[in-house]
N, C-alpha and C positions, 0 to 999 in steps of 0.2 A: 470584326475581330482582328483587323489589321493592326499589327504592332503588339498584340497581346503576347505575353509569355506563357506558354503552355507546356506542362510537363506530362509526358505520356509514358505509362508503364506498358509492358508487353508490346513494345514497338518494333520488335524484330521480325514480325510476320503478321499475317491476317488483318484483323480490324485495326490494330495499332499501327501497322505499317501503312495501311491505306489512309488512315487519319493523318499520319505524318506527311505524306505527299500532298494531300489536299489542303491541310492547314498551312503548310509551307508555301503553297501556291498563292494563298490569299494574304500572305504577308505576316504570318505569326512567327514569333521567335520560339524555337522549340528546344526542349530538353527531352531526349529519348532514352528510355531505360529498358533493360532486359538483362538476362544473364549472359548472353553471348555477345561480347564486345565486337568481335570480328563481323558478325552479321549486322550489328548496329552501324558499323562503319560503312557497310555496303548500302544500307538504307540511307544514310547521310549522303553518300556519293551519288545515289540515284535521285536525290531531291533536286528540284529546280534551283533552289537557293541554299546550297550546302553550308554557306557561311552563317546561315541563320539556324543551324542545327548543332546543338551541343550533345555530346554523348556522356551518359552517366550509367555505367553498368551497376546492376543491383540484383539481389536475390531476395524475393519477398519472404522467404522462410528465415532469413537471417535478420530477425527483428531488432536485435541489439545494434545492428549497423545502420538502421534506417534513419534515426535522428541525425547522424553525421552525414548521411547521403542527402537528407533534406537541406542541411546547412550548405552543402556543396552546390545543390541545385539552385538555391537562392543566390549564391555568389556568381553564377554564370552571367546573369543579366541585372543583378541587384534586387530582383524581386521575382515572384511567380504570381501570375493572375489566375491560373487554373491548373488543377490536377485532374488528369483523366486516368482513373483507375481501370486499366484494361488487362493487366496481367492476371492470368488464371490458368486453370487446368481442369479437364473434364475426366469422366469416369465411365467405363462400360463393363459392368459386372453385377451379378446378382448378390443381394445382401448376404445370403447364406454362405456364399463362396468367398466373399471378400475379406481379406485380412484387415484387422483393425487399423493397422498402420496406413492403409490406403485412405480410410476415413479421416485419420489424423492429417494426412497430406492435403486432403481436400480443404479442411478447415485452416490449416497453416497457410496455404497459398491463397485460396479464394477469399477467406474471411480475415483471419488474424493479421496477415501481412498487409492487406489492404487497409484495415482500420488503424494499424500501427503507423503506416505511412501518412494516412489522412490526419491522424492525431498529431503527428510530428509537424505538419505544415499548418495546422489550424491556428496556433498562436500568431503566425506570420499574417494570415488572412485577417485575424481579429485586429491586429495592430494597424493594418492598412485600411481597415473598415471596408474591405472588399475582397472577394474571392469566389471561386466557383469549383465545386466538386462535381465531376461527371463520372459516374461509376457504371461500368458495363457489367450488368448482371446477366440475366437470361430470362426467357419465358419460363425456364425451369425454376426461377425464383418466384413464380406465380402459381404453378401447379407441378405435379410430379409425373414421372414416367419411369417404367422399369429400366433396370441397368444403370440408373443415374442417381441412386439414393444419396450418396455422399455429396455429390455435386449439387443436387437439388437442395439438400439441407444447408450447405454453405451459401448458396445463392439466396435462399429465403432469408438467411441471417443478415445478409447485406441490406435487404430492403428494410428490415426492422431498425438496423443501426442508422442508416442514412436518413430515414424518415424522421428519426428523433434529432439527428444532427441539424436537419433543416429547421425543425421547430425551435431548437435551443439557440440557434445562431442567425435566425432571420433578422434579429435586432442589430446584428453586426454587418448587415448587407452581404451575407454569404448565401450563395445559391447552391442548390443541390439538384442535379438532373440524373435520374436513373434510366438507363437504357436497357431495354429487354429484347435482345435479338432472339429470333427463332432459328430456322435453318439458314445459315450463311456459308457460302462455299469457301471454307478455310481448312486448315489442317487440324482443327480441334478434335475431330474423331480419330485421326491418325495418332495424335499425341495423347489421347485419353489413356488413363491407367486401367489395367485389367485387375482381376481379383488378387493376383500376387504382386501387384505394383509395377509390373512391366507395361510398356506402352503397347497399345493395340496395333499400331503400324499399318492400319488399313482404313480406307475411306468407307463410309456408309452411303447408301444411295440417296437418302434424304438430304444429307449434308452436301453431297456432290451436286444435287439438283437445286440447292438453295440459292438465295439471292447473291448476286455478285458482290464481292466485298467492297468495291468502289461505290456501288449504289448505297450500300449500308452506311458507309462512312459519310456520304453526302447527307443522308437522312439524320445521322447523328449530329452533324454540324448544324443543320437547320434547327434541330431540337435545342441545341446549346444556345444558338442565337436568340431563340424565342424564350429562353429560360424556362423550358418545360419542366414540370415536376417529374414526369414519368412518360416514357414513350415505348410502345411495342413496335418492333420492326421485324418484318418477315412476310410470309405468304399466308395461306389459309390457316396455318397453325396458330395465328393470332386469335382466331375465333375460340380457341380453347380457353382463353382467359375469361371470356364472357360465359362460356358453358360452365366453368368452375364456379362462377359467381351465382348463376341462376339455375343451372341444371347439373349439379355435381355428380349425380349418379349416371347421367348420360355421358358426361365426360369420362368417367371411370370406364364405361364400356367401350367408348370410342378409342381411348388410349390403349387399353388392353388389346383391342383388335388390330391396331395399327402400329404398336410398339416395335421398334427396330433396335437391334443391338448396335 
């Protein structure tokens, strides 16, 4: 991947930040995006080769601005080889208690913003007859869990969209890799929206004990290099994917027993 131009959303923290550092180390030219420009500047400063990191602030909910942001991203290095759709937001609340606006936010950020940005850069990939979409979904895009209904719905939707994108544009030499992380030690739980739309602001035990984010990023890069269709990353929670396929009632009982807010 040395010399490849990679655009990463959600690069200000967590998996996106870890990917920035590791891809920078192996010689990629990066465009990093998130809402917080000052934090992106710190990520750039902390990179081994900051001159190979360009900053492009964006908000995935402002879909009317994403085509212009895409044009700007292409202008940094003259082209983009890969878009890593990592920007997202989680949820921690029961369906009955959750305001409808929270469900809307889950779809706006995790799904609509991601597909709008991907659709904006798709013509560029088609014209160059090469391109790679790497989309960070979740194991929650494969099965459900209490307190995460809106998040699960949006992540399931990403799988449907990008599976079809892969089918329609394989002829254009465009690759799609879906990354499904389980429990990764990031701030995803702290930033998760509660029933009224405010942030949870606290870590949960499963996330705190999850895989180190640097290890997760390393596995993601390996999956990209191998052009994998889909990869599950995490600990024993990965087994739930197979339980869902072969023993859905058993998974139902297991998840209810172990569900954490």
